[in-house]
N, C-alpha and C positions, 0 to 999 in steps of 0.2 A: 504494500500500500504506500510506503514511503516514496518509492520511485514514481508512482502515479502523481502523488501530491507535488513532488519536486518538479516533475515534468510540466505540470500545470502552472506552477509558479514561474518556471523558466519561460514558458510561453507568454505569460503576462508581461514579464520583464522584457522579452523580445519585442512584443507588440508596443510597449511603451518606450522602446529604444533605450532601455536602461542597461542593456548589454548588447554587444554587437553581433553575437552569434554563439552557437554552441561549440564552435571550434576554438574558443578561448581557453587558456589554461585554468585548471581547477583551483590550484593552491592559493592564488591571490584572494579568493573568496573565504579562505580559512586563516588569514594572517593573524587573527586575534587568538589563535590557538597555538599551543606548543607542539610543533611538528618535528621536534628534534629526533624522535625515535621512528619517524616515518621512513618506510622503504624509499630510497632515493629514486627508484623507478617511477614512483607516483608523481614526481615532479614533471613528468612528460604527459600526464593525463589531462584531458580536456573535459569540459562539461558534457560533451557528447559521449566520451568514454564512460563517464559516470552514469549517464542515462541509459546507455546500452549495456551496462554491467561488464565492461571490458577494461577496467582500470588496472588490472593485474594484481589487485589486492588479494592476498591469500585468504581463502574462505573455506572452512571445513564445516559443512553443515551436517552431513550424514556419514562421513567416513571416519569419524573419531568419537570416542565416548563423550558424553556430556559432562566434561570436566574442564580443568584449567587449560588444556591444550586445544580445546575446541574454540575456533574463532567466532562461532555463533554465540557462545556463552560469555566470552571475554568482554564484549561491550556491555552486555547486560549486567555484569558485575562491576563495571567501571562507573565512576562518578561523572566521567566525561566521554561520551560515545564517540566524539570526533577522534 
């Protein structure tokens, strides 16, 4: 559901010309967050990559136990999902 809401908000921003397109880099939108532990490959990701789920971010939803190594559980246990 988050992707659908994000896509809708991006469409509004595009229509209002608040962003130039979905081919712009993703990270400038997150500059208020500490991204020091972020995989450096994500610096190449665009808004389009985020919307199409091809950012390259490691995500283990079904292939690991629901514990600390599961990247689905990690954000849920974090105070800051970004």
